[in-house]
Backbone bond lengths (Angstrom), bond angles and torsions (degrees), N, CA, C in turn:
res aa  C-N    CA-C-N  psi(-1)  N-CA   C-N-CA  omega(-1)  CA-C   N-CA-C  phi
1 M - - - 1.516 - - 1.527 106.75 -
2 P 1.380 115.56 130.52 1.473 119.55 176.94 1.549 110.48 -56.58
3 K 1.333 112.87 150.42 1.469 118.63 -174.91 1.534 113.04 -56.88
4 T 1.368 117.64 -40.69 1.448 121.90 -178.19 1.515 111.26 -62.29
5 R 1.390 113.83 -46.21 1.442 117.88 -177.99 1.559 110.34 -68.19
6 F 1.327 116.07 -32.13 1.490 120.10 177.14 1.520 110.78 -63.68
7 L 1.349 116.63 -41.68 1.464 120.39 -179.19 1.535 111.92 -67.41
8 I 1.339 116.59 -40.60 1.458 122.35 176.49 1.489 110.83 -58.97
9 A 1.331 114.69 -48.73 1.473 119.70 -179.48 1.529 110.54 -61.28
10 T 1.313 116.42 -40.52 1.469 117.07 -179.94 1.507 112.35 -65.75
11 V 1.309 119.96 -39.60 1.447 124.36 175.66 1.484 112.02 -62.05
12 L 1.353 118.19 -43.72 1.486 122.09 178.02 1.509 111.61 -62.65
13 I 1.339 117.93 -44.45 1.483 121.08 178.03 1.513 111.10 -61.68
14 A 1.321 117.32 -42.10 1.474 122.17 -178.55 1.548 109.14 -63.87
15 A 1.328 116.25 -36.81 1.495 119.32 179.31 1.487 111.45 -70.60
16 I 1.354 118.71 -32.14 1.435 121.90 -174.71 1.556 110.06 -81.08
17 I 1.345 115.68 -45.07 1.472 121.58 -173.26 1.529 107.41 -90.47
18 P 1.368 119.47 119.99 1.498 120.72 -179.14 1.470 110.05 -70.22
19 P 1.328 116.48 150.63 1.486 120.00 178.61 1.514 111.41 -61.51
20 V 1.243 116.23 143.62 1.504 122.71 179.01 1.504 108.01 -92.42
21 L 1.352 115.61 124.36 1.437 118.51 177.39 1.501 111.87 -71.45
22 S 1.285 118.64 139.45 1.390 120.11 176.31 1.557 109.45 -72.51
23 P 1.320 117.94 156.06 1.463 119.38 179.68 1.515 111.20 -55.71
24 H 1.329 118.07 -32.56 1.446 123.42 179.99 1.536 110.45 -62.96
25 N 1.384 113.75 -49.59 1.469 119.49 -177.49 1.518 110.30 -65.97
26 A 1.358 116.80 -41.37 1.468 118.73 178.39 1.507 111.69 -61.29
27 R 1.345 119.76 -40.41 1.392 122.90 178.93 1.554 110.59 -66.93
28 S 1.357 117.70 -36.38 1.433 119.81 178.15 1.539 112.74 -64.73
29 E 1.332 114.27 -42.79 1.452 118.50 179.22 1.563 110.48 -65.18
30 E 1.292 116.26 -42.32 1.457 120.59 177.21 1.495 111.86 -62.73
31 S 1.319 116.53 -41.31 1.468 122.04 178.07 1.570 111.27 -63.35
32 A 1.351 114.53 -41.91 1.470 117.44 178.66 1.531 111.10 -65.87
33 S 1.350 116.05 -40.12 1.476 118.96 178.79 1.537 110.15 -63.99
34 D 1.334 117.09 -41.76 1.468 119.88 178.36 1.538 111.84 -62.22
35 E 1.365 114.59 -38.10 1.464 118.36 -178.78 1.560 110.02 -68.55
36 Q 1.309 117.29 -38.73 1.426 122.00 179.70 1.563 110.42 -64.00
37 A 1.373 114.33 -41.58 1.460 119.17 178.24 1.555 111.34 -64.20
38 I 1.326 116.40 -40.11 1.436 120.92 177.39 1.532 110.97 -62.57
39 E 1.345 117.63 -44.91 1.441 121.25 -179.21 1.541 110.08 -66.43
40 R 1.307 118.11 -37.17 1.478 122.73 178.92 1.569 109.33 -64.44
41 A 1.310 113.26 -43.15 1.505 117.26 177.30 1.479 111.21 -64.85
42 A 1.326 118.20 -38.57 1.469 121.36 -179.35 1.537 110.62 -66.06
43 R 1.326 117.03 -37.32 1.510 121.82 176.83 1.490 110.28 -65.26
44 L 1.330 116.92 -40.21 1.439 120.83 179.09 1.520 111.02 -64.09
45 A 1.314 117.56 -40.01 1.435 122.83 176.22 1.515 111.68 -58.91
46 V 1.362 116.25 -41.21 1.455 121.32 175.94 1.511 112.10 -60.74
47 M 1.367 114.99 -45.32 1.468 119.24 -179.77 1.492 109.23 -62.71
48 Q 1.334 118.90 -42.57 1.474 120.69 -178.89 1.515 113.50 -67.34
49 R 1.305 116.43 -35.17 1.487 117.81 173.79 1.488 111.58 -69.71
50 S 1.334 118.30 -35.43 1.436 122.54 -179.90 1.556 110.82 -65.27
51 I 1.324 115.34 -47.60 1.474 118.84 -177.03 1.527 111.47 -68.84
52 A 1.368 115.49 -28.98 1.442 119.89 -179.39 1.514 111.18 -72.27
53 E 1.313 119.82 -12.51 1.468 121.12 176.32 1.558 110.86 -70.90
54 Y 1.298 118.67 -14.49 1.456 123.71 -177.97 1.506 110.36 -103.36
55 S 1.286 117.54 130.59 1.476 122.02 172.82 1.549 107.83 -116.64
56 L 1.304 117.94 129.99 1.473 122.63 -173.16 1.517 108.94 -113.50
57 T 1.336 113.09 145.03 1.455 121.92 168.49 1.528 108.14 -131.00
58 I 1.352 115.47 164.19 1.456 119.62 -175.24 1.512 109.39 -133.73
59 G 1.334 114.07 143.26 1.494 120.21 171.79 1.476 114.75 76.65
60 A 1.316 115.41 174.64 1.467 122.09 -177.29 1.522 111.95 -63.05
61 L 1.343 117.45 -29.04 1.463 121.35 -179.61 1.550 112.52 -86.64
62 A 1.337 115.90 2.42 1.475 119.89 178.56 1.471 114.80 51.16
63 K 1.306 116.48 50.20 1.467 120.64 178.16 1.564 110.04 -72.12
64 P 1.305 117.49 137.02 1.461 119.60 179.19 1.518 112.64 -61.75
65 V 1.293 117.50 145.14 1.437 124.03 178.14 1.538 109.33 -111.91
66 E 1.302 114.64 138.22 1.504 119.46 -175.82 1.487 111.13 -86.74
67 L 1.309 117.64 132.22 1.469 125.01 173.56 1.475 110.07 -91.40
68 R 1.376 116.26 131.21 1.466 120.30 167.49 1.515 105.43 -83.48
69 K 1.360 113.86 115.86 1.472 120.35 -173.40 1.525 111.81 -70.72
70 T 1.300 119.24 -25.78 1.443 123.51 178.93 1.501 109.39 -93.45
71 P 1.279 119.54 125.89 1.487 121.49 178.29 1.514 112.41 -63.68
72 V 1.342 115.70 141.43 1.482 118.46 179.37 1.515 109.69 -79.46
73 L 1.350 117.87 -7.74 1.475 121.72 178.55 1.510 108.85 -157.44
74 R 1.350 113.72 135.90 1.463 121.27 165.16 1.506 106.00 -105.37
75 F 1.357 117.61 138.78 1.431 119.57 -174.02 1.534 111.58 -144.43
76 T 1.319 113.92 161.70 1.468 122.22 172.87 1.533 108.45 -137.87
77 N 1.301 117.41 159.92 1.440 120.57 175.36 1.540 109.31 -146.86
78 P 1.346 116.10 85.86 1.496 120.18 -179.84 1.520 113.51 -62.84
79 I 1.346 115.76 -19.16 1.490 119.32 178.90 1.510 110.12 -66.55
80 R 1.359 117.03 -38.34 1.500 119.91 -177.07 1.496 111.52 -119.40
81 G 1.293 117.24 16.22 1.473 122.07 167.43 1.525 114.10 80.05
82 A 1.320 119.84 18.76 1.499 121.77 172.84 1.483 108.61 -82.66
83 A 1.347 116.79 107.60 1.445 119.77 -174.96 1.518 113.34 -79.38
84 D 1.297 118.33 -26.96 1.466 121.08 -179.69 1.545 108.79 -166.93
85 G 1.324 113.55 143.19 1.510 116.53 179.03 1.519 108.54 -163.33
86 G 1.319 112.56 163.65 1.480 119.82 178.42 1.500 110.56 -136.02
87 L 1.327 117.23 144.02 1.438 124.29 177.50 1.536 107.18 -106.49
88 F 1.370 114.68 118.32 1.400 124.26 -178.85 1.521 112.33 -108.38
89 L 1.326 117.04 155.39 1.480 121.08 -179.77 1.520 109.45 -128.52
90 W 1.344 115.30 145.03 1.416 124.12 165.04 1.548 109.80 -106.96
91 E 1.317 116.68 140.59 1.451 119.18 -176.63 1.524 111.17 -127.04
92 H 1.349 112.74 151.15 1.518 117.75 176.57 1.523 105.50 -142.73
93 E 1.342 111.97 124.07 1.499 120.85 -178.22 1.555 110.09 54.25
94 G 1.327 114.05 41.11 1.473 118.87 174.74 1.495 116.01 83.51
95 R 1.296 119.38 -4.51 1.502 121.23 179.75 1.525 111.65 -111.66
96 P 1.303 121.22 144.03 1.468 124.40 174.31 1.522 109.31 -67.62
97 V 1.302 118.76 127.54 1.473 122.24 -178.54 1.571 111.83 -118.29
98 A 1.291 116.28 -10.81 1.510 117.88 175.96 1.506 108.03 -163.82
99 L 1.310 115.40 151.57 1.465 121.09 177.10 1.521 108.99 -129.99
100 A 1.312 112.27 155.95 1.457 118.59 176.25 1.532 109.30 -142.04
101 C 1.308 116.15 141.52 1.474 121.39 171.45 1.517 108.82 -112.24
102 I 1.289 117.17 124.33 1.439 122.78 174.46 1.510 106.01 -110.63
103 Y 1.354 116.03 121.50 1.466 119.50 -174.79 1.542 110.54 -148.42
104 R 1.269 115.71 157.70 1.440 124.78 179.80 1.511 110.47 -62.26
105 S 1.339 118.63 130.88 1.460 121.75 171.42 1.469 109.00 -65.57
106 T 1.357 114.48 168.05 1.474 119.83 -178.13 1.489 112.49 -66.50
107 D 1.355 120.59 -16.62 1.458 122.57 175.83 1.516 110.62 -80.82
108 N 1.328 116.91 -6.21 1.456 124.04 177.41 1.541 113.05 62.95
109 I 1.346 115.44 22.23 1.469 122.43 179.50 1.518 110.65 -121.93
110 R 1.313 114.45 -53.89 1.462 120.84 -179.82 1.514 110.11 -92.41
111 W 1.347 113.79 177.35 1.453 120.82 -174.49 1.503 112.56 -129.64
112 D 1.351 117.05 142.08 1.449 122.32 173.91 1.515 110.32 -98.20
113 H 1.305 115.24 144.15 1.491 121.90 178.82 1.529 107.48 -118.86
114 E 1.301 116.21 115.85 1.465 123.94 -173.72 1.535 108.73 -115.07
115 F 1.340 116.55 130.77 1.442 121.41 -173.90 1.542 110.31 -127.11
116 Q 1.381 114.58 149.33 1.448 120.07 177.36 1.511 106.96 -151.90
117 T 1.323 117.66 127.89 1.447 120.19 175.07 1.511 112.25 -79.60
118 L 1.302 115.56 145.33 1.471 122.64 178.14 1.542 110.24 -122.91
119 S 1.355 115.20 17.05 1.448 118.46 -169.01 1.512 112.90 -116.85
120 D 1.322 118.36 153.94 1.449 123.83 172.01 1.530 111.82 -94.44
121 L 1.350 115.89 13.67 1.466 123.26 172.24 1.560 107.97 -121.10
122 Q 1.302 117.43 158.33 1.441 121.27 177.52 1.526 110.45 -69.52
123 I 1.331 113.45 139.74 1.483 121.73 176.79 1.491 106.93 -110.37
124 T 1.357 116.57 143.48 1.470 122.42 172.53 1.502 108.35 -126.69
125 A 1.307 119.43 122.84 1.428 126.33 177.43 1.519 109.44 -108.88
126 I 1.332 117.91 123.12 1.455 123.62 179.02 1.519 109.76 -108.94
127 R 1.353 114.10 130.88 1.475 118.51 175.12 1.515 107.35 -137.39
128 A 1.338 115.22 127.47 1.497 120.64 -178.13 1.507 109.83 52.73
129 N 1.321 116.18 45.71 1.486 124.76 172.24 1.552 111.69 64.64
130 R 1.294 116.89 21.18 1.477 122.10 179.05 1.524 108.99 -131.38
131 I 1.353 116.21 151.65 1.444 120.56 173.93 1.519 111.26 -69.50
132 A 1.305 118.81 113.57 1.452 122.77 179.16 1.507 110.71 -91.33
133 W 1.334 117.36 -33.24 1.449 121.07 -174.65 1.543 107.74 -157.38
134 Q 1.284 117.27 131.87 1.472 122.03 -177.95 1.490 109.56 -146.03
135 P 1.337 118.45 71.55 1.454 122.37 -179.47 1.517 112.47 -72.95
136 P 1.314 118.00 147.43 1.462 121.46 178.00 1.543 110.56 -75.19
137 A 1.278 117.73 167.11 1.446 120.21 171.70 1.518 109.59 -62.14
138 S 1.345 116.87 120.90 1.439 118.87 -171.28 1.512 114.61 -139.15
139 A 1.304 118.24 -28.58 1.499 120.36 -175.82 1.547 108.27 -72.58
140 R 1.294 114.65 130.76 1.493 120.56 178.99 1.509 107.66 -132.42
141 F 1.323 118.08 121.00 1.444 122.16 176.57 1.535 108.97 -83.26
142 K 1.293 116.78 132.25 1.457 123.68 -178.24 1.521 109.60 -117.58
143 V 1.344 113.35 149.36 1.472 118.37 175.57 1.481 110.53 -70.33
144 L 1.314 116.99 136.33 1.477 120.98 179.87 1.534 111.12 -77.58
145 P 1.314 117.14 129.69 1.441 117.71 176.66 1.524 114.95 -69.32
146 K 1.280 120.27 144.88 1.462 123.91 174.31 1.520 112.49 57.66
147 V 1.350 115.88 38.68 1.470 122.31 179.17 1.522 107.76 -124.73
148 E 1.318 116.95 128.11 1.439 119.81 178.05 1.495 111.96 -68.60
149 T 1.286 119.63 162.76 1.447 124.44 176.28 1.524 110.71 -57.51
150 A 1.323 115.46 151.64 1.457 119.91 -176.89 1.534 109.07 -73.40
151 S 1.342 113.72 150.37 1.459 120.30 179.79 1.487 112.56 -76.00
152 E 1.306 115.96 167.45 1.485 118.10 -178.61 1.510 114.31 -91.53
153 T 1.309 118.63 -11.72 1.474 119.61 178.69 1.526 112.01 -104.03
154 V 1.353 113.27 150.39 1.463 120.71 -176.76 1.507 109.66 -61.25
155 A 1.340 117.27 -44.02 1.473 121.75 -176.15 1.578 109.63 -63.59
156 A 1.286 115.98 -43.05 1.457 118.58 -179.24 1.531 110.62 -66.38
157 R 1.354 117.23 -40.24 1.462 119.70 179.02 1.512 111.80 -67.22
158 R 1.339 117.90 -33.38 1.426 120.93 176.66 1.512 110.55 -61.93
159 R 1.350 116.65 -42.29 1.499 120.62 177.33 1.523 109.44 -66.22
160 E 1.347 115.75 -44.82 1.508 118.46 -177.55 1.542 109.81 -62.22
161 A 1.312 119.73 -44.22 1.473 122.90 -179.59 1.510 110.88 -60.01
162 G 1.340 116.43 -43.25 1.435 118.77 176.73 1.528 113.92 -61.12
163 E 1.386 115.62 -42.47 1.435 119.63 178.98 1.516 110.29 -64.70
164 I 1.337 118.30 -42.97 1.467 121.12 -179.84 1.502 111.43 -62.90
165 S 1.363 118.03 -44.69 1.453 121.15 -179.47 1.532 110.92 -58.39
166 R 1.300 118.54 -36.23 1.473 120.36 -179.35 1.508 112.60 -75.56
167 R 1.295 120.06 -8.65 1.453 122.97 174.31 1.528 110.83 -85.81
168 F 1.332 117.08 -10.42 1.499 121.29 172.61 1.495 108.70 -89.77
169 S 1.323 113.55 150.83 1.491 120.05 171.35 1.538 106.00 -143.03
170 V 1.300 115.97 148.60 1.477 122.37 -175.88 1.541 109.35 -132.42
171 R 1.282 116.32 133.30 1.457 121.77 173.97 1.535 112.13 -117.19
172 L 1.278 116.23 133.37 1.450 121.75 176.23 1.533 107.97 -94.61
173 L 1.370 113.47 118.01 1.488 119.71 -170.90 1.487 112.72 -103.00
174 G 1.321 120.77 4.92 1.423 121.99 170.80 1.508 114.29 101.13
175 W 1.335 116.73 -167.21 1.422 124.11 -173.77 1.454 113.51 -119.91
176 G 1.333 117.46 47.61 1.445 121.33 179.67 1.517 112.48 103.13
177 E 1.325 115.86 -176.24 1.456 122.22 -172.51 1.538 111.41 -66.46
178 V 1.340 117.80 -28.54 1.484 118.28 -177.82 1.541 111.29 -82.51
179 N 1.299 119.11 -10.00 1.438 120.79 -177.59 1.530 109.20 -145.38
180 R 1.359 115.32 60.62 1.445 118.77 -179.24 1.519 111.91 -79.79
181 K 1.332 113.41 147.29 1.493 120.30 178.27 1.510 106.23 -141.63
182 N 1.310 114.45 170.55 1.467 120.59 172.81 1.553 107.47 -153.15
183 D 1.315 115.97 63.03 1.413 121.85 -169.99 1.559 109.41 -105.41
184 E 1.287 113.40 130.31 1.485 117.67 174.87 1.540 111.28 -80.12
185 L 1.334 116.23 127.23 1.461 120.75 -177.79 1.527 109.07 -84.29
186 R 1.302 114.82 153.26 1.476 121.66 -176.52 1.520 108.68 -94.70
187 L 1.339 114.73 131.69 1.465 121.75 176.20 1.582 107.10 -82.25
188 Q 1.284 115.06 125.98 1.474 119.14 174.44 1.492 107.75 -65.79
189 D 1.313 115.89 144.38 1.492 119.81 -174.30 1.544 114.83 -62.25
190 N 1.309 114.28 -37.89 1.480 116.46 -173.36 1.559 110.26 -124.44
191 P 1.281 118.87 153.90 1.439 121.20 177.14 1.540 110.52 -65.04
192 V 1.294 116.52 146.40 1.510 118.72 179.21 1.492 111.42 -87.53
193 H 1.356 116.97 -14.25 1.447 118.95 -174.55 1.541 107.93 -153.37
194 R 1.358 115.56 145.56 1.486 119.01 177.86 1.535 107.40 -138.23
195 W 1.335 115.79 147.54 1.445 120.25 179.42 1.562 108.06 -152.00
196 G 1.275 117.73 -179.85 1.486 122.24 178.76 1.488 112.48 135.19
197 D 1.368 113.01 161.35 1.451 121.96 -178.17 1.558 106.22 -136.08
198 P 1.299 118.55 115.70 1.489 119.83 -176.92 1.531 112.09 -62.33
199 N 1.316 116.23 -19.43 1.472 119.45 178.81 1.540 113.54 -106.82
200 G 1.330 116.64 9.24 1.434 121.33 -176.71 1.545 111.54 -110.00
201 P 1.333 116.14 -176.81 1.497 118.29 178.61 1.494 114.67 -72.72
202 V 1.348 118.05 -23.80 1.450 123.98 172.67 1.475 110.27 -108.83
203 V 1.307 117.05 100.00 1.454 122.87 -174.76 1.505 112.68 -71.20
204 D 1.320 117.49 -38.46 1.453 124.11 -174.22 1.503 108.93 -150.51
205 G 1.316 116.40 144.28 1.437 121.31 175.37 1.499 112.21 -148.60
206 R 1.347 119.08 143.50 1.445 122.78 -178.51 1.492 110.53 -145.97
207 M 1.310 116.81 141.70 1.472 123.78 179.23 1.507 109.00 -110.83
208 F 1.333 114.42 121.64 1.468 123.62 175.59 1.531 107.88 -110.73
209 L 1.328 115.69 150.42 1.433 123.09 -177.69 1.529 112.68 -122.03
210 F 1.352 115.42 137.58 1.431 120.66 171.45 1.526 104.79 -111.12
211 G 1.384 115.77 135.71 1.469 116.31 -175.16 1.487 114.04 -150.53
212 E 1.345 112.74 178.80 1.440 125.30 173.29 1.476 106.33 -113.60
213 A 1.324 118.39 122.10 1.454 123.38 -165.57 1.512 105.71 55.91
214 T 1.370 119.48 -127.91 1.483 117.86 175.40 1.555 108.73 -102.47
215 D 1.289 119.48 9.24 1.469 123.37 179.24 1.499 112.44 -77.35
216 P 1.326 121.03 116.69 1.483 119.82 -179.75 1.543 110.90 -71.65
217 E 1.334 113.97 138.08 1.464 122.85 178.28 1.507 110.89 -117.00
218 L 1.360 117.42 -25.57 1.445 120.62 177.95 1.563 108.78 -151.28
219 A 1.330 113.79 138.00 1.446 120.53 175.09 1.518 109.37 -105.19
220 L 1.356 113.87 133.84 1.469 123.08 176.69 1.554 106.24 -111.18
221 L 1.336 117.12 119.46 1.389 121.81 178.42 1.518 107.99 -108.08
222 L 1.349 116.48 124.11 1.415 123.51 176.11 1.538 109.63 -112.91
223 E 1.324 116.16 131.26 1.514 119.80 177.02 1.487 111.47 -133.36
224 A 1.307 115.08 139.60 1.476 121.63 172.48 1.528 107.90 -94.98
225 H 1.292 114.50 109.47 1.474 121.84 -175.22 1.546 110.68 -98.43
226 R 1.314 116.89 134.20 1.474 121.79 175.96 1.516 106.31 -76.76
227 D 1.355 113.91 123.47 1.464 120.48 179.37 1.520 108.33 -130.52
228 G 1.375 115.02 86.34 1.449 119.59 -177.04 1.512 110.12 69.07
229 A 1.328 117.09 -124.27 1.470 121.52 -177.82 1.514 113.69 -85.85
230 K 1.359 119.10 -5.58 1.440 121.07 -179.72 1.520 110.89 -123.28
231 T 1.303 114.70 168.04 1.457 122.00 178.16 1.544 107.39 -122.62
232 V 1.335 115.84 128.91 1.481 121.01 -173.76 1.517 108.55 -119.32
233 W 1.290 116.46 148.77 1.457 122.88 177.38 1.519 108.64 -87.46
234 K 1.320 116.67 132.74 1.472 123.83 175.54 1.534 109.27 -127.04
235 Y 1.304 116.38 163.68 1.470 118.97 -177.28 1.528 109.31 -144.42
236 T 1.331 114.51 157.58 1.480 123.52 162.15 1.481 108.94 -146.20
237 V 1.304 118.61 157.81 1.481 122.32 176.78 1.524 107.21 -123.20
238 A 1.330 114.03 154.34 1.479 122.34 179.27 1.527 110.89 -140.71
239 R 1.311 117.91 127.11 1.433 119.73 178.13 1.492 112.25 -67.10
240 V 1.322 116.54 148.65 1.472 121.71 169.83 1.511 108.16 -136.14
241 T 1.342 113.76 48.03 1.436 122.18 179.78 1.545 105.65 -166.43
242 S 1.348 113.56 157.35 1.451 117.34 176.56 1.491 110.86 -87.41
243 A 1.311 119.94 -4.61 1.446 123.91 -175.50 1.542 111.98 -76.58
244 E 1.365 115.47 162.94 1.461 120.05 174.10 1.534 106.40 -76.92
245 L 1.354 114.13 142.16 1.465 121.48 -179.04 1.502 110.37 -129.97
246 S 1.281 116.44 151.78 1.483 121.60 171.67 1.541 106.86 -128.10
247 V 1.364 115.74 119.75 1.451 120.80 -177.18 1.549 108.43 -107.63
248 R 1.304 115.56 126.52 1.481 121.71 -178.60 1.493 111.30 -119.19
249 F 1.329 116.34 149.33 1.470 121.70 174.87 1.534 105.71 -131.17
250 D 1.300 116.09 120.15 1.481 122.18 -174.04 1.534 109.66 53.15
251 D 1.324 116.48 44.20 1.498 124.55 175.35 1.549 112.46 66.41
252 Q 1.278 118.66 17.46 1.448 121.37 172.36 1.561 108.14 -117.65
253 E 1.349 114.70 127.91 1.423 118.23 -179.95 1.549 111.99 -64.26
254 V 1.301 118.13 127.71 1.420 122.28 -178.35 1.538 111.88 -114.37
255 V 1.353 117.93 -24.72 1.434 123.42 178.46 1.497 110.34 -141.48
256 A 1.341 118.60 129.92 1.468 121.09 170.07 1.507 108.56 -116.46
257 I 1.301 114.92 124.64 1.462 121.18 -174.09 1.565 107.30 -112.56
258 P 1.323 118.51 120.11 1.396 120.00 -176.79 1.532 114.63 -80.52
259 V 1.298 118.77 168.96 1.447 123.53 177.33 1.530 110.99 -61.44
260 W 1.308 116.93 137.60 1.482 120.87 172.88 1.509 106.40 -95.73
261 N 1.266 118.50 119.17 1.490 125.09 -168.71 1.512 112.59 -96.97
262 H 1.356 115.38 45.85 1.467 121.78 175.03 1.537 112.70 54.94
263 D 1.283 117.09 34.80 1.510 122.50 177.71 1.530 109.00 -69.05
264 P 1.331 119.33 118.60 1.500 118.46 -174.75 1.507 113.64 -83.35
265 R 1.335 121.74 -0.56 1.450 122.05 -177.14 1.526 110.07 -62.20
266 P 1.323 119.25 140.79 1.455 122.30 -174.45 1.539 113.51 -80.56
267 D 1.356 116.35 -12.70 1.501 120.49 -172.93 1.526 110.02 -92.44
268 Q 1.342 117.25 50.59 1.492 119.96 178.03 1.536 109.74 -129.04
269 P 1.330 118.80 148.85 1.425 120.22 177.59 1.536 112.60 -59.90
270 Y 1.338 114.92 -34.87 1.505 119.31 179.19 1.501 107.89 -118.69
271 L 1.322 116.12 140.27 1.461 122.22 -179.21 1.484 108.87 -155.59
272 T 1.348 118.23 138.29 1.461 125.16 168.94 1.486 109.76 -119.96
273 V 1.332 118.07 129.71 1.473 125.43 171.92 1.454 106.56 -105.27
274 F 1.345 115.05 114.08 1.440 120.23 -171.00 1.528 112.85 -89.69
275 S 1.345 114.95 157.94 1.484 126.64 165.93 1.502 111.51 49.31
276 Q 1.341 114.07 58.18 1.439 119.54 174.43 1.530 112.67 -91.14
277 P 1.354 118.08 140.08 1.464 119.00 -179.84 1.525 111.42 -73.10
278 E 1.307 115.01 160.11 1.468 118.66 175.58 1.520 109.15 -66.07
279 P 1.333 118.20 132.30 1.482 120.33 176.49 1.503 110.21 -68.01
280 A 1.302 113.37 148.24 1.462 119.32 -178.26 1.538 110.60 -71.58
281 T 1.353 115.05 147.03 1.451 118.46 176.11 1.508 110.80 -74.99
282 N 1.299 115.83 150.55 1.478 119.52 -178.66 1.547 109.58 -80.29
């Protein structure tokens, strides 16, 4: 074979056949993957110890609220430097009543604790024998305009909830005049949590998230409420960011959420406690 044709053939074969990793390189990649998994599991353990420092009660009778120890979402936000975080829920009588995001601070050493009530009753959170957060009753579910009654089957309600969620849109408007934005947030394809009792007043419930990267900025809660002989869809929204937000349904603004200016008072529906150290291991 002439030299030129031999070189062309060699190049073509090299392009077709992928390079074979040496056993050393394969072991290195496997080792790196194992190390990343170990680090990720260690960060989850920190989040779980952090969230366990808070004990919640609800209502005037201070009934205990159950924490879901596994986060319904793990997220990152390279745009704003959040390397890892988890979204946790507390539930009462089968419904989510509060959420918390535990995530790495921008210094990548300490952790921020972000809280949002989802309840129409007062929540009290105790940490180290002190009130850490005590939001008033604030969540109100409203009937959705121009939405038919909810279906009787789970499969049909799943489809309806997805269609309703896509009729919402959310824009992140920034943190005041010095840091204005006008970014449309992305709706995650599937709800991160579902609840309901076919024999109760809330037949079905689903939580959808709008976010930046995978970082949640707003929670949309849809519930199918039993109303006499029919079942109707209702909604409420909850901020998961200190930024200003505009929530629209069918291109009409339905909720305007102002900037949260790092107010440390515990009696607010939304609160972030910044730069918390890692809790000690037991």
